[in-house]
Every structure is written in C-alpha cells, then in structure tokens.
C-alpha positions as CSV (number, residue, x, y, z in Angstrom):
1,M,47.9,72.8,103.3
2,E,49.8,75.9,101.8
3,V,51.3,76.8,104.5
4,F,52.8,73.1,104.3
5,T,54.1,73.6,100.8
6,M,55.3,76.5,101.6
7,N,57.7,75.2,104.1
8,I,58.6,72.2,102.3
9,I,60.0,74.6,99.2
10,K,61.8,77.0,102.1
11,L,63.3,73.7,103.4
12,Y,64.3,72.3,100.2
13,I,65.6,76.4,98.9
14,R,67.9,76.1,102.0
15,R,68.9,72.7,101.9
16,W,69.7,73.4,98.1
17,R,72.2,77.2,99.2
18,M,73.8,74.9,102.1
19,L,74.7,72.6,99.6
20,H,75.7,75.5,97.3
21,M,76.5,78.2,98.6
22,C,80.2,79.4,99.2
23,K,81.8,78.0,102.7
24,Y,85.2,79.3,104.0
25,L,87.8,77.3,105.6
26,L,90.7,78.2,107.0
27,L,94.1,77.0,107.6
28,S,97.1,78.2,109.8
29,H,100.1,77.4,111.2
30,G,99.8,77.1,115.3
31,N,96.4,78.2,116.9
32,F,95.9,81.4,114.3
33,C,93.0,80.6,112.4
34,K,91.2,79.2,115.6
35,T,91.2,81.9,117.1
36,A,90.8,84.5,114.4
37,L,87.5,82.6,114.0
38,E,86.8,83.2,117.9
39,T,87.4,87.0,117.4
40,V,84.8,87.0,114.4
41,K,82.5,85.0,116.3
42,L,82.8,87.9,118.6
43,I,82.2,90.9,116.7
44,I,79.3,89.1,114.2
45,G,77.8,86.4,116.1
46,D,77.2,83.9,113.5
47,T,80.0,82.0,111.8
48,S,78.3,78.5,111.1
49,D,79.5,79.4,107.8
50,F,83.1,78.9,108.8
51,E,85.0,75.7,109.1
52,Y,89.1,75.7,110.5
53,I,91.6,72.8,110.4
54,L,94.4,72.7,112.7
55,F,97.7,70.9,112.3
56,S,97.8,67.2,114.5
57,E,99.5,68.2,117.6
58,D,102.1,65.7,116.8
59,G,102.9,67.3,113.3
60,D,101.5,64.6,111.0
61,L,101.3,66.4,108.2
62,N,99.1,63.1,106.1
63,I,96.4,63.5,109.1
64,F,96.2,67.3,108.4
65,K,95.8,66.6,104.4
66,D,93.6,64.2,104.9
67,R,90.8,66.1,106.8
68,V,91.4,69.2,104.3
69,K,90.9,66.3,101.2
70,T,88.2,65.2,102.7
71,L,86.3,68.6,104.0
72,L,87.7,69.7,100.1
73,D,85.6,66.7,98.5
74,K,82.2,67.4,100.7
75,K,82.2,71.4,99.1
76,N,80.6,72.3,96.0
77,K,82.1,75.5,96.3
78,I,84.7,76.9,99.4
79,I,87.0,79.5,99.7
80,I,89.9,79.0,101.5
81,F,92.3,81.5,103.8
82,T,95.9,80.3,104.6
83,D,97.6,82.3,107.2
84,L,101.2,82.3,105.2
85,Y,102.3,82.3,101.2
86,G,104.4,79.4,101.0
87,G,103.6,78.4,104.4
88,S,103.1,74.4,105.3
89,P,99.1,74.9,105.1
90,L,99.2,76.4,101.6
91,I,101.9,73.7,100.5
92,T,99.6,71.1,101.7
93,L,96.4,72.4,99.5
94,A,98.4,73.1,96.3
95,D,99.7,69.2,96.6
96,I,95.9,68.2,96.9
97,I,94.5,70.2,93.9
98,G,97.5,69.9,92.1
99,K,96.6,66.1,92.1
100,D,93.3,66.7,90.7
101,I,93.8,70.5,89.1
102,D,89.8,69.5,86.9
103,K,88.1,68.7,90.3
104,Y,88.3,71.5,92.0
105,K,89.6,74.3,89.6
106,E,86.4,75.4,89.9
107,K,85.0,75.1,93.1
108,V,88.0,76.1,95.1
109,S,89.3,80.0,96.2
110,I,92.1,80.2,97.9
111,I,93.2,83.9,99.5
112,T,96.6,83.9,101.5
113,G,97.7,86.5,104.1
114,M,94.5,86.0,106.4
115,N,93.9,88.4,108.5
116,L,90.6,89.5,110.3
117,N,88.9,92.0,108.3
118,M,89.0,89.8,105.4
119,L,86.8,87.1,107.6
120,L,84.7,89.8,108.3
121,E,84.5,90.7,105.0
122,A,83.7,87.5,104.0
123,A,81.0,86.6,107.2
124,N,79.1,89.6,105.9
125,Q,78.9,88.7,101.9
126,A,75.7,87.7,100.9
127,P,75.2,84.1,99.4
128,D,75.1,85.4,95.9
129,D,77.8,88.2,95.7
130,Y,80.7,86.3,97.0
131,S,83.9,88.2,96.0
132,T,87.5,87.1,96.7
133,N,88.6,90.3,95.2
134,K,86.1,92.1,97.9
135,I,87.6,90.1,100.6
136,I,91.4,91.0,99.3
137,N,90.5,94.5,99.3
138,A,89.2,94.5,102.7
139,G,92.3,92.9,103.7
140,K,94.8,95.7,102.1
141,M,92.7,98.3,103.1
142,S,92.7,97.6,106.8
143,I,96.2,97.7,107.1
144,V,97.4,101.4,108.4
145,D,100.4,103.1,109.1
146,F,98.3,104.5,112.5
147,M,100.7,106.9,113.3
148,E,101.3,108.1,110.0
149,S,98.2,108.7,109.0
150,M,97.7,110.8,111.9
151,K,100.5,112.9,111.0
152,V,98.9,113.3,107.2
153,G,95.5,114.6,109.2
154,D,97.2,117.3,111.0
155,S,98.9,118.8,108.2
156,K,95.4,118.9,106.9
157,R,94.3,121.0,109.5
C-alpha cells in the first residue's frame, strides 16, 4: 500500500511540475529555431522542455499569431526566445502580449538575439532555478573574437 501511495504522490508531483514549471518557446525567421533545437538535442539529448513555432510556408502571420497565442494561453510560465530584436516573431509576440498585458506579464519572459549557448544554458537550468539573466549572460559570454583572444594569450607567454 505504501508503494502505491508513493507512486501516486510522485505522479502528482510530476504532473504539478509539468504544469507549473517553466518551458521554452523558440520563434524565428525561416527554420532557425528548428535547426537550433535540433542542435541542442544533438548535444544534450532531451529537449522536451522546448517547443518552436515556424511561420507558415505561405507567410500568413495570422496563422503564426494564432499558434503562438494558443500555446501562451496553455502555459503558466514560459521563456520565449526570438532570433532578432525588432523582427516579425518579436513584433507578433508583442502584439499578442500588448493586447492583454496583465494576463501575460507575470508568466512570460522574452529574450531576443537567441544563440545556441543561451539554449544550452536554459536546458541545463534546474526547474526551480530559471533565470533569464543567466541565460542572457551565457549568450553574451559565448560571443568572442577567437583570433583576438589568441593574440592576448600569446602576449602573456
């Protein structure tokens, strides 16, 4: 009986965490977000906390907008990555959120300028330790002029 009770409790906790834990949504021009997520999966394996939405092939922003809004309305908390500050994915997202800011302001975080290191940092964060600052810093730290850094290394020798 105790094992059965423990299994029920574990199931309840897992279900609660799935509903309340932060998830990630990737939005981009072209297939960038899909390809980035495939690369994250290649490196770390599990990408079940990530979803992406591509623009429809015919470029219909209304289809894209409806899909984004539907997903946002299902989530309790979400961090959204967009590829470009000022691009169509971000503008569309801002339009959705702007129409009902009180509904979304506590549950949505948006990070623009998505790069692979950001996504890897997000994937490795513990469910109770989500931090957009850590994600952004990881992205910034991965931007390096490698040849310039080699010159600095040579001058120290």
